[in-house]
C-alpha positions in Angstrom: 58.6 73.3 91.7 57.2 72.7 88.2 58.7 74.4 85.2 56.1 76.6 83.4 56.6 77.3 79.8 57.4 75.6 76.5 60.1 75.4 73.8 61.0 79.1 73.6 61.1 80.0 77.3 64.1 82.0 78.6 65.2 82.9 75.0 64.5 86.6 75.0 68.0 87.5 73.8 69.0 84.3 72.0 66.0 84.4 69.6 66.0 88.1 69.0 67.1 89.8 65.8 69.7 92.5 65.7 68.3 95.9 64.7 70.4 96.0 61.6 69.2 92.6 60.4 65.4 93.2 60.7 63.3 93.1 57.6 62.8 90.7 54.7 64.8 87.5 54.7 67.0 86.8 51.7 65.7 84.1 49.3 69.2 82.7 49.0 69.1 81.6 52.7 66.0 79.5 52.0 67.6 77.9 48.9 71.1 77.2 50.2 72.3 73.7 49.7 74.6 71.5 51.8 76.5 68.4 50.7 76.9 65.3 52.9 79.8 65.7 55.3 79.8 69.5 55.1 80.2 71.5 58.3 77.4 73.9 59.3 76.8 76.2 62.2 73.3 76.4 63.9 72.2 80.0 64.0 68.5 80.5 64.4 66.4 82.8 62.3 63.7 84.0 64.7 61.3 85.1 62.0 60.9 81.5 60.8 59.7 78.8 63.3 59.5 75.8 60.9 62.5 73.5 61.2 63.9 75.3 64.3 66.0 73.2 66.7 65.9 73.5 70.5 67.6 76.8 71.6 70.1 75.0 73.8 72.0 74.0 70.5 72.3 77.7 69.3 75.8 78.4 67.9 76.8 74.7 67.8 78.7 73.4 64.8 77.7 70.1 63.2 78.1 67.8 60.2 75.4 67.5 57.6 74.4 63.9 57.2 71.6 63.9 54.7 68.6 65.8 53.3 65.1 65.0 54.8 62.4 66.7 52.7 63.2 70.5 52.8 65.4 70.1 55.9 68.8 68.7 56.6 69.8 66.1 59.2 72.7 67.6 61.2 74.8 65.6 63.7 76.3 67.6 66.7 78.2 66.7 69.8 76.4 67.6 73.0 78.9 66.8 75.8 79.9 63.2 75.1 76.8 62.2 73.1 76.2 62.7 69.4 72.7 64.0 68.6 70.9 64.3 65.3 68.8 67.3 64.6 66.5 68.0 61.6 67.0 71.6 60.7 65.6 73.9 58.0 68.4 75.5 55.9 67.5 79.0 56.9 68.8 78.2 60.4 72.2 76.9 59.1 75.3 78.8 58.0 78.2 77.3 56.1 81.5 77.2 57.9 
């Protein structure tokens, strides 16, 4: 059986905003800065699709490696492997 769908398939609840958080996004979330070696949690902002990681990594905690353009390079552990994601700062929260 072939899988039908793309990146956001089966994410109805994962990529949905809470009713209390709907509306304009704070500018401070766009402008937040991370230093190298700082811990960050991956929490997606569904209203912004740029710099969004794959939904399987939602809620994971990682270490910020460097800055790549507007985004940050984050290293996470996925099972026994280390994976590097390029994530926009709006999808990151400081730990």
